[in-house]
N, C-alpha and C positions, 0 to 999 in steps of 0.2 A: 504494500500500500504506500509506504513512504517513497519508494523508488518512483512511483507514478507522479507524486507531487514534485519530487526533485527533477524528474525528466523535463518538466515544463518550466523550471525556474529560470534557466539562462535566457530563454526567449522572452519571458515576462520581464526580467530585469532590464533587458535591452530596450523595451518599449517605454514610451513616455506618456502613455494614456491612462495612467493610474496614479492615485494619490495615497492609497492605503493598500497594503498587501497582507492578506490573511492566508496563512498556510496551515493546513490541518494535518499534522504529523501524528500518527497513532502509535508507531512502533515502540518508543521509549515507555510510554504509559502502559502499553500492552505487556511488554517484558516485565516491568515492575509488578504489575498485578498478577501475572502468571508465575513468574520465577522468583520474585522478591527483589528487594533493592540491592542485595549482595550477590546476585546472579553473575556468573562469568560473562553473560551477554550484555550486561549494563555498560561496562567500560567501552567496548567497541561502538555501541550505539550512541553513547555520549560523545565520543570522538567524531562520529558521523554528523551528529547534530551541531557540534562545535564548528566543523568545517562548513556546514551550510550557513550558519550564522555569520561566519567570517566572510563567506562569499557575498552574502547580502550586504553586509557592512561595507565591504570594499566597493561594491557596485554603487551604493548610495554616496559614498565619499567621492567617488570619481565623477559624479554628475554635477 
């Protein structure tokens, strides 16, 4: 599910026809509820989300 959101992110960030961006990422929440906050899956998912936030931030700074 998260990959589908991320797949469209680059194209959306390049456009200038939006004022607010709402992204619905479910993966981290799902992992936490199913496996718990100390799951070995949490770390990689947090790093993935960090990379996405960095990409959004860099795009906004460059505009």
